[in-house]
N, C-alpha and C positions, 0 to 999 in steps of 0.2 A: 104585338110581338113582345114577349117578355125580355126584359133587360138582362144581359149576361151578368152573373154574380161575380163579384170581385173575389179574387183569391186572397188568402191571408197575407201572402207576400206583398201583393199590390196594395192592400189596405195599410200595411206597415209603411210602405214607401210613401203613399199619399199622406199619411199622418206625419212622417218625418219631414216631407216637403212643406206641409202646412205650418208645423211648429217652427221650423227654421226660417220660413218666410216671415212669420210674425216677429221672430226674434231679430231678424235683419232690419225690418221696418222700425221696430222699437229702438234698435241701435242707431239708425240714421236720425231718428227724432232727437236722441240724446247727444249724438256726436256732432250734429249740424251746428248748433250754437257755439260749441267749443271750436269747431273748425273756423267759423266766421270770426271768432274772437282772436284766434291765432293769425288769420289772414289779415285782418284790419290792423293788428298791432305791428305788422311788418310793412305797412304801406306808408307812402308819403302823405302829407296833409291833403294834397290835391286828390290822390287816389282814394283816400278814405271817404271823400264826398262825391266820388264819381259813380259809385255803384259797381265797381269792378269786384269780381269774386276772388281774384288772385292778384298779388302785387307783381308788377312787372320786374322790379328789382328789389328783392327783400331788404328792408332797412333794419338790420340787426342792431344798429346803434340806437334805435328807439329805446331799447331797454336800458342802455347806459345813460341816455339822456334823462330818462325818468328817474333813475336812481340818483342822478346828480341834482335833481330839483331839491330845493330847500325843504327839509323836514321829512322826506320819505324814509331815509335811513333811520332817523329817530323814531318814526312811527313803527318801523319794523322792530326795532329793539323794544319799544314799549309794548307792542302786541305780543312779542315772544315772551317778555317778562310776565305780562298779565296772564296769558294762556298757560305758560309753564307753571307759574306759582299757584294759580287757581287749580290746576290739575293735581299737583302734588298735595295741596291742602285738602282737596276734596277726598282723594283716595285715603290719605292718612287719617283723616277725621271720621270718615264714614264707615270704614271697616270695623273699628271697635264697637260702634253703636249697632251696626247690623249684626255683629256676633252676639251682643248682649240681648237684642230683641229676638234672635233666633234660638238661643240656647239657655238663657237664664229665665227662671220662673220667679218673678218678683211681683209684689203688689203694684198694681197700676200698669201692668204690661199691656193690657188691652187698651187702656186709655192712651198710653204712649204711642201705640201703633195707630190708633185713631187720629191722634194729633199729627202723626207723621203723614198719614194719608190726606189730612186736611191741608197740611203745608204744601203737598203736591198740587192741590187744586187751587191754591191761592196765587193769583198772578202777581208779579213783582210791582206792577203799577199801583196796586192797592196800598203798599207799604212805602212807596218811594218818598212821599212827603215827610212822614215822621223819621224815616231813616236818614234822609238828607239833613234834617234839622239836628239829629243826633250827631252825625259825623261833622257837620259844618260848625255848629254852635258849641257842642260839648268837647269834641276832640280836635277841632280846627284842622281837619284833614281834607276839606274840600279843595279841589284842584289837583288831587293826586289819585293814584289807582288803589291806594290802600283800602278805601271803603268798599271796593269791589272784591278784594282778596281776603281781608281779615274775616268777614262773616263766614267764608267757606271753611275756616278752621274749626267751625262748630258743626260741620256736616252739611250735606245736601240731601233733601228729602227723597228725590228720585233715586239717587245713588245708594242711599241706605236701603231703600225698599228693594232694589234690584239685587244688591249683595245679600240681603236677608233671605230672599227666595232661593238663592244658590246655597247658602250656608245650611238652610233647613234640609236640603237634599243630601248633605254630607252624612254618610252612615254614622250612627251613634257609636258603633263599635270602635271606630278609629279614635274618637274623642275619649272614650272610656279607657282604651288601651294606653293613650298618652297620659292620662291621669294615674293609671296604675304604675306607670314608669316614673312617676314623680313630677310630671310637668304641671306647673300652675296654669291658671286660665290664660295669662298673657302668652306664655310659651306655647301652650296648646294652640292658641289662635295663630301665632306667627309661624310655628313649625309644622302644624298639621292641617289646620283648616284653610288658611289663605293659599298655600300651594295647591290645594285641591280646587280652588275657585279662581284660578288664574284667568280663565276666559272672562269671567265677570269683572275682575279688576281691570283687565285690559279694555273691556267695553266701557266701563265707567270713565277710565282715563281718556279714551278717544272721544267719547261724547262730550266730556267737559272741555277738552282741548278744542274741538270744533265749535262748541257753543261760545267759548270765550274769544276765540280767534275772530269769529264773525259778529261778536256783540257790538251793537251800536247804541242801544238804549242806555246802558250803564255809563259808558264814557261820555255820552251826551249830557247826562245829568251831573256827573262829578268833575269832569276835566275839560268841559267846553271853554272855561275861562282861562285855562292854562295850556297854551300850545306845546309847552315842554313835555306834557304827558299825553298828548293826543295819540290814539291808536290808528291803525290803518283804516278801520271801518269809518271812523269819524274824520280822519284827515283827508280821506278821499273826497269828502263832500267839499272841502275848501279847494282841493285840487281841481275838481270838476267846475267849481265856480270861476277859477282863474284860467282854466284850460278848456273852456267849453267848446272852442272851435276845433282844437286839435284832437280829433277822435282817435287817431292812431296812437297818441300818447296815453289817452284815457284807457283804451283797450289794453295797451301794454302794461300799464300799472295794475289794471284789474286782473290780467293774466298772472302777474307776479304775486298778487294776493291769493288767487285761487290755486295756483300750482302746488304750494306746500300741502294744502288740505287734500287735494286730489292724490298726491303722491303718498301721503300718510295712509289714506284710506285704501289705496291700491295695494300697498304692501301689507296692510293689517286687516284686510277685509275678512279673511277667514276667521281670525280670532274675534273680530268684532261681531260677526254673525253668530258665532258660538256664544258670545257673551250676552247678546240680547235675546237669545232663545231660552226661555225658562226651562228648568229641568223637567217639569211635568209635561212639556210639549215634545220632549225628545223621544 
């Protein structure tokens, strides 16, 4: 007996149900760990070890207790300083280089672009020893965050490449019109080109902020010997060593570290997605 053929309306309904079912399943996979993080952070020490899914009486003071612990507020300030300064330095230094690589025709342009791509492929662990010797022996800045911030004043390879791809897509007529009106290269870049690539600038800023906020390797190399300059990512390791039994406090401080990044991405996700999408893919 032949099967009855599905109508177009029923096929659309089944497709809608299948797609949304998969979306809900994926949402549960992502929201589950976050839910457990919030739940455990509101538990008592006994409840956090009992396997309960929900706290019987939410302990909101856990967050206050965590912030009162020695060093946490200092770690917050250091992390904010590191992430903010690194983000500003990267955007300010990378934009002119990207503009030059996209719009200037000069000898060695291809070699410069090849060198840029090589820098993207080079992991930081390869250069960590000579860089540490330079900052520690020559500039005597070991134990501070400056060795992690100052190099970004000379640009970031990935940020330069991303901005360059967007600047190439800017119509040449706009730049020529600015030059006819008497704008120099700097004014053309600031008043014409950069406003047209705001999504890329925002994406670079967000990527750098997230990267530096969560950076563990850099602070471990340069500030491990100076607790005054510890960041959240590195300071949490000492917190875990001293508070290894109090899982409620550990999850509370992890939630405080994660919340700013989640909130920033939530409010800026539209411009972030626009920024990491290359013009050719639109």
